[in-house]
N, C-alpha and C positions, 0 to 999 in steps of 0.2 A: 564580497559582493555587497552592493548597496540595495538591499531588498525593498527599500522605500520606492525605488524606481520601478521595481517589478509590480508592486501593488498599485502604484500610480497608473501604470500602463493598463493593468487589468481593470481598474476603475473606469478609465476612459473608454476602454473597449466594451465594457458592459453597458455603458450609456450610449454607445454608438456601434452596436453589433451588426456590422454589414461589411460586405466585401469592398464597397466603395471607400468606407472609412479606413479599412485595413490597408488598402492600396495607397491611400494618401499618407498613411503613417507607418509604412513598411520599414523604413529605416529605424524608427524608434523600436518597433517590435524586434527587428534583427539585433539591435544593440542589447536589448533586455534578454532575449533568448541566448545570445552568445555569452553574455555575462553569467547567466544561469548555468549554461553548459560548462563553462570554466569552473564554476563553483562545484558542480557535480564531479568534474575530473579531480578536483582537490579532495572532495569527500570520498571518492573512490579509493584514493591512496590511503586516506586515514582509516577507512573501514578495513582495508586489507591488513593494516598493522595490528588490528585487534582480533582478527579472525583468520587463522591459518588456512581455512577452507574457503575463503572468500573468492567469488568468481569475478574477476576484473570486468568492469562494465564502464565503458567510456561515456561521457556526458551525452554524446550524440546518440548512442544506443539506448541510454537510459531515458531520455526525455520523450514524452508522448506528444503526438500531434496536437496542435491547439484547435484544429478544425473538428467540429462535430461530424459524425457520420450521418449525413442527412438521408442517405439511401435507406437506412433502417430506422432512423428517427427523424422523419421529415418535419416534425413540429418543434424540434429543438432549434435554438439560435444557431447562426452560422459558425460562431466560435465559442469555445468553452470560456468559463469565467475563472479558470485556474490554470496553473502549470503543474503537470503531473510528471513524475519520473520514477523509474524502478531501478534500484541498484542491486548488486549481487544477483544479477539476472541470468542465472544458469538455465539453459533450456529445459522445459518441462518440470520446473520446480517453482516454488514460491519466491517472489522477490521481496525486497524491502522498499516500500512505496512512500514517496514524499509528495504531499498534496498541499500546494500553496494557492489559496484562492480568495476571492472577495468575501464569500459567505462562510467559508470554513477552511481551516488549516489543520492537517493532522499527519501523523506518521503511522504507517500500518504495514502489515505483512501477513502472509498465509495465503489462503485461497478463498476468494469471494465468489460464490455461486460457481464452483468448478464444474467442468463437463462431467458427464455421467461416469466415464471410466475412472477419472481421478477421484470423484466422490466415492465410488465403490471401493477403490483402493484404500482411502482413508477410513472408511467404515470397516473394512476388513481388518485394518490395523487395530482399530478400537476394539473389535471383537476379540482379537488375539491378546492385546495388552493395553486395554483402555485405562487401566489403573495408572499406567505411566503418563499418559496424556493428562488424566485428571490430576495427578500429582503436580505436573508442570503448571497447569492452570491455577491450581489452588495455592501455589507458593506465594508468600507475602510480597516478594518483589514483583511478580507478575500481576498480582492483584493491585498493588500500588500504582503501577504504570498503566495497566489496561483494564482493570476491573473485571477480568474474565474474558470470555470470548466476545467478539463484537456482536451486538444485537442485530439479528436478522430473522427473517421468516424461518419457521421450523415446521416439520411435518407434525400433523395432529395425531397421527398413528405411528406405528413402527414401520421402518423401511422394509421393503420386500426381503424376505428371508430371515428376518429377525423377530423374535417374540416380544410381546408387550412387556414381559417381565424380565427382559435382559438386564443384567446388572448395570449396564452403561447406556440404557435406553435414552436418557436425556441427551447424552452426547450424540448418539446415533441419529437423533431426529434433526440435528442441525443440517442446514443446506449450505452454510458457509462455515469455514474454519479459519477465522482471521482474528488478529489482535489489532487494536486501534487506540491510538493516544491522541486526543485533541490537543492542539497547541494554539497559542494566540498570535496575532500579528506582532504584538509587542515582543514576544519571545523570538519570533523569526527575525525581527529587526535588531534584536539585542546582540551584545558581544558574545554571549554564551550559546548562541544557537548551534554552532558546530558541536559543542559538548552535549547539548540536548539530543542531537541526532545520534551521536555515537553511543551515549548511554542507553538510549531507547533501542538501538540496534542490538546492543549486548543483552538487554533485558528480554528481548524477543527471540534470541538466537536458539535457545534450547527448544522452544516451541516450533520454530520453523524447521529445525533439524529433524524433529519427530515427523512432521508432515512430509518433508522431502524424502525421508527414508521410506515412508508409507507409500508414496507414489512411484518409487524407483525400484521396489522389489517385486 
């Protein structure tokens, strides 16, 4: 795919964020979206080759809507400034997220601000064997790619049911359990972008498997 076209479209959309502009440029949007879906289909196949437990996810299922949800966020622009997509999208587990936008591009996975039942399951797993998760996060490869867990708001005290002196209290205070790797537009437009996506997926796999097991037991 020519990702230059994707960023060019997003740049124009950001400058003209309205339904009227989108209606006038619907064909361009459709062409960019379809090309991105086709690239996602190709990536779906490639990731399945490196992960025997990969959950096949077509580009159409992976891609997120470009419209913002104005019902819950009325102050947001009509359209997003990025294309987002989730691969390996097994129901009720974490996916592998690809974010290509004007202001930022990144690859991520895990759970960002999960619902209370999922968060409770993850904390229960940490209570049971948090040393396993800590070991995964502290591995040099994980640190090199992601620098640890993604920065997000944490509880100032201990979660309900856990003492302040719990051996894994710092992990238990997290509200999100996600890994995040920033990438540049130059990398996205480069010849090795597919390789970057695949190696990042593999570097995150053990982490996501831990979380997925935690929410499925």
